[in-house]
RODO-2510 file (C-alpha; in nm, 4 decimals, decimal comma):
residues 70
     n   res          X          Y          Z
     1     m     2,7861     1,3393    10,0191
     2     q     2,4848     1,4254    10,1898
     3     y     2,2637     1,4476     9,8781
     4     c     2,3742     1,0934     9,7955
     5     q     2,3437     0,9660    10,1227
     6     t     2,6964     0,8410    10,1482
     7     e     2,9718     0,8802    10,3939
     8     n     3,2535     0,7673    10,1411
     9     a     3,3591     1,0107     9,8621
    10     d     3,4722     0,7148     9,6569
    11     q     3,1166     0,6259     9,6139
    12     l     3,0651     0,9483     9,4176
    13     l     3,2586     0,8104     9,1361
    14     f     2,9934     0,5683     9,0542
    15     n     3,2518     0,3165     8,9496
    16     g     3,3567     0,5348     8,6688
    17     d     3,0173     0,5356     8,4829
    18     t     3,0271     0,8847     8,3049
    19     k     2,6378     0,8621     8,2462
    20     v     2,5539     0,8188     8,6048
    21     i     2,8092     1,0838     8,7334
    22     q     2,6617     1,3213     8,4566
    23     s     2,3168     1,2445     8,5763
    24     f     2,4085     1,2916     8,9463
    25     v     2,5733     1,6270     8,8762
    26     s     2,2685     1,7406     8,6770
    27     h     2,0009     1,6491     8,9340
    28     y     2,2224     1,7888     9,2197
    29     l     2,2669     2,1350     9,0541
    30     i     1,8986     2,1300     8,9749
    31     h     1,8165     2,0457     9,3311
    32     l     2,0347     2,3218     9,4681
    33     h     1,8432     2,5930     9,2465
    34     s     1,5013     2,4657     9,2635
    35     t     1,4607     2,3143     9,6384
    36     k     1,7305     2,4866     9,7981
    37     g     1,6607     2,8172     9,6415
    38     f     2,0459     2,9009     9,5443
    39     a     2,1119     3,1779     9,3183
    40     p     2,2506     3,0751     8,9750
    41     s     2,5856     3,2202     9,0620
    42     t     2,6091     3,0033     9,3745
    43     v     2,5204     2,6900     9,1847
    44     t     2,8001     2,7792     8,9440
    45     y     3,0191     2,7655     9,2325
    46     h     2,9260     2,4265     9,3374
    47     a     2,9538     2,2980     8,9825
    48     a     3,3046     2,4337     8,9729
    49     a     3,3759     2,2295     9,2877
    50     l     3,2215     1,9267     9,1553
    51     k     3,4414     1,9491     8,8457
    52     f     3,7472     2,0041     9,0374
    53     f     3,6605     1,7006     9,2484
    54     y     3,6111     1,4622     8,9412
    55     t     3,9281     1,6267     8,7780
    56     m     4,1169     1,5108     9,0814
    57     t     3,9988     1,1651     9,0958
    58     e     4,1243     0,8360     8,9211
    59     l     3,8915     0,8989     8,6361
    60     t     4,0756     0,8728     8,3050
    61     d     4,1156     1,1715     8,0623
    62     e     3,8670     0,9965     7,8209
    63     q     3,6075     0,9696     8,1126
    64     l     3,6608     1,3332     8,2039
    65     e     3,6040     1,4346     7,8426
    66     r     3,2594     1,2713     7,8410
    67     l     3,1435     1,4757     8,1093
    68     k     2,9633     1,7923     7,9900
    69     w     3,0170     2,0816     8,2349
    70     k     2,8558     2,3627     8,0208
***
């Protein structure tokens, strides 16, 4: 939420736009590795947390399938 400068987790759903979510996730993970200097294994843990977050939201199964986690 700090990365997106938001105080509301619902805003991280980006109105269900999977392209925007995918872009956010990719940019955030790159930011963790390149700017913050996190090790690849740590970035993997953050990716798993994001995947869990989006799985537990109101996104449809179809929207979740469009997100590429690999």
